[in-house]
C-alpha positions, -999 to 999 in steps of 0.1 A, spaced: -43 -115 463 -65 -85 457 -48 -52 461 -64 -18 459 -43 13 453 -51 49 457 -31 78 442 -35 115 450 -21 135 421 1 163 436 -1 184 404 -38 189 411 -42 209 443 -78 211 456 -97 238 438 -130 243 457 -148 262 429 -140 237 401 -167 211 394 -159 175 403 -164 143 383 -162 107 392 -151 85 362 -158 48 366 -144 20 344 -132 -16 346 -101 -5 326 -70 9 344 -71 41 323 -49 28 295 -78 25 270 -73 49 241 -109 63 243 -107 67 281 -74 87 277 -91 111 252 -122 115 274 -101 122 305 -80 147 287 -111 166 276 -130 164 308 -100 176 328 -104 210 311 -135 215 332 -135 191 361 -114 178 389 -116 141 381 -115 111 405 -109 79 385 -118 44 397 -108 13 376 -94 -22 376 -59 -34 367 -50 -70 361 -14 -62 367 5 -30 373 -16 0 362 -5 21 333 -4 57 344 -13 73 311 -41 94 326 -21 105 357 -14 141 345 -52 147 340 -68 133 372 -70 145 407 -71 110 422 -68 74 410 -84 44 428 -72 12 412 -83 -23 423 -59 -50 412 -73 -83 400 -94 -99 373 -122 -78 359 -147 -106 359 -140 -117 395 -170 -111 418 -145 -103 446 -127 -77 425 -161 -61 415 -171 -61 452 -138 -43 460 -145 -18 433 -181 -13 446 -166 -5 481 -141 20 466 -169 38 448 -191 38 479 -164 53 500 -157 81 475 -194 89 472 -198 90 510 -170 115 513 -176 136 482 -206 152 464 -197 149 427 -212 173 401 -213 145 375 -205 107 373 -193 91 341 -198 53 338 -183 31 311 -207 4 297 -239 -11 310 -223 -40 328 -205 -17 352 -236 4 356 -255 -27 366 -229 -35 392 -230 0 407 -266 11 402 -275 12 439 -248 38 444 -259 59 414 -294 66 426 -298 103 430 -266 111 411 -262 129 378 -250 100 356 -237 99 321 -236 64 307 -209 59 280 -214 28 259 -182 15 243 -195 -20 237 -231 -27 246 -238 -58 266 -271 -61 249 -254 -64 215 -228 -89 227 -249 -115 245 -277 -138 232 -302 -129 259 -339 -136 253 -355 -106 237 -377 -98 266 -348 -99 290 -326 -77 268 -354 -51 265 -360 -52 303 -323 -48 310 -320 -19 285 -351 -2 300 -335 -5 335 -300 8 324 -312 37 303 -338 51 328 -315 69 351 -286 85 330 -292 121 319 -271 114 288 -261 82 270 -230 83 248 -226 61 217 -198 59 192 -215 65 159 -248 71 140 -254 34 133 -250 25 170 -274 53 178 -299 37 154 -297 5 174 -307 21 207 -343 20 219 -365 49 207 -372 62 242 -334 67 248 -327 87 216 -335 122 230 -307 117 255 -281 103 231 -248 119 224 -228 107 194 -191 108 202 -170 91 174 -137 73 180 -115 99 163 -80 105 176 -63 137 186 -43 153 157 -10 135 154 20 159 154 47 135 162 74 120 139 68 99 109 90 68 107 102 57 73 84 26 60 104 -4 48 97 -11 11 109 -47 13 83 -59 38 45 -56 45 43 -44 81 10 -47 99 1 -31 132 -20 -53 155 -31 -31 184 -58 -28 211 -76 -58 225 -55 -87 211 -76 -119 209 -77 -151 188 -109 -140 171 -99 -103 167 -67 -108 147 -46 -136 161 -61 -163 139 -58 -142 108 -22 -132 114 -12 -168 122 -26 -179 88 -10 -150 70 25 -155 86 23 -191 76 24 -182 39 42 -149 38 79 -146 47 78 -108 39 51 -100 64 61 -83 97 37 -77 126 39 -50 153 18 -59 184 8 -35 211 -21 -38 236 -38 -62 260 -37 -100 259 -62 -118 280 -50 -142 306 -52 -178 292 -51 -167 255 -21 -190 246 -24 -185 209 -21 -147 211 8 -150 237 25 -174 213 20 -149 184 39 -122 204 69 -145 204 69 -153 166 102 -144 149 83 -121 125 65 -103 153 76 -73 174 59 -71 208 57 -36 224 33 -40 253 6 -14 262 11 20 246 -8 53 247 -27 63 215 -2 88 202 26 62 205 3 37 187 -1 63 158 37 68 158 42 31 154 15 31 126 36 56 106 62 29 100 35 3 93 17 -3 60 -15 -15 75 -35 -15 108 -55 -47 113 -93 -43 120 -106 -79 123 -139 -87 140 -156 -121 141 -192 -115 130 -206 -135 158 -225 -106 175 -243 -74 165 -217 -56 186 -189 -68 164 -207 -62 132 -214 -26 143 -178 -21 156 -166 15 153 -128 10 157 -106 40 164 -80 21 144 -94 33 111 -90 70 122 -56 62 137 -46 49 103 -58 81 86 -37 102 110 -6 79 104 -10 78 66 -14 40 68 -40 17 53 -63 -8 71 -72 -44 67 -108 -52 75 -133 -80 70 -165 -72 50 -190 -83 76 -182 -52 97 -204 -24 85 -177 3 87 -159 -17 59 -182 3 36 -165 35 47 -131 19 41 -141 8 6 -157 41 -3 -126 61 6 -100 36 -6 -86 33 29 -74 -2 27 -79 -39 18 -114 -53 25 -111 -91 28 -134 -115 10 -145 -128 44 -136 -129 81 -117 -162 73 -103 -158 38 -102 -189 17 -68 -183 3 -42 -165 24 -17 -164 -4 -41 -143 -24 -46 -120 6 -8 -116 9 -6 -106 -28 -34 -81 -24 -16 -65 5 16 -61 -15 -4 -47 -44 -23 -22 -23 8 -10 -5 25 -2 -38 -3 21 -49 -17 35 -17 -16 73 -11 -31 88 21 -57 115 19 -47 147 38 -82 160 37 -95 131 57 -67 137 82 -81 171 89 -117 160 91 -117 131 116 -102 147 147 -111 144 184 -106 182 187 -136 188 164 -160 167 185 -148 168 221 -171 197 230 -200 172 228 -185 153 258 -184 185 279 -220 194 269 -231 159 280 -218 168 314 -236 202 311 -204 222 306 -184 236 277 -147 238 271 -147 275 279 
């Protein structure tokens, strides 16, 4: 049964003079990037958030929002999306928002009739036009349609910006996936095992297949899992029950970094089946820098060059390595010699770039 929930946050009394912002996503607010953006935007806006939760929502953003509207159900269900459309329509009929923040082109396409005449910022985490094999003409037409209305379009790095159509580039804002500075505790690492953090969107082709193969040949490997498992992904659900795996559920980013301080590696594994995956810009690399951990990444992902250049971890020989025993030995060897770079920890911080988000909404942190 579809259930829609609304929360009015009591710690945010109505402030008539403060600008208002409507933040729209198909996530329930637990996504790490959404958490950072909401925390930043709440400095300048009263925020109404609308999202979708497959189960019980995770209230990580609750301290920073004025109102939450959460539709319960499957994100790809037409009925759930229709319910989301209705929620957004109701809010827009009752409120005049100073700015609207929309995550990804697919949600923009669902909601575009409601967005006409509004000040819209489109935030592209994962571009639908880089993930699907649409005919070239249809992809170009879809992009032209999506990018015509927004006053600003946010992308996650310079390489993603270079993939955008030339006509959109004057409105682009580059907002990298850096974390907030980590000031929490550092947990002592176990020298007798190789511990790997597997976090975020947990899928067969984004880490589960690799870890299954690694665990099959390595009795000294331990895995810490935290994040979202898609309904029906039986392999990933089974991995969470493996005796060498610790399952923690969904955690906010600072807790993820805390877990990373006791892990030797964070896994960044992307099947090179789409341009979107090849140009992935994972926050995991910067989380690892904050935690003093290394990363494991496959070479097809372009950001692996950054990992190799700075000695941040083990770059595999391929997405599906030919010899997992060799991989296990390389992980043990890298762990024994790895030393984190404190200069990088000071450089790649959300605090340094968050003003770009406020500027995209025509406001500054002050």
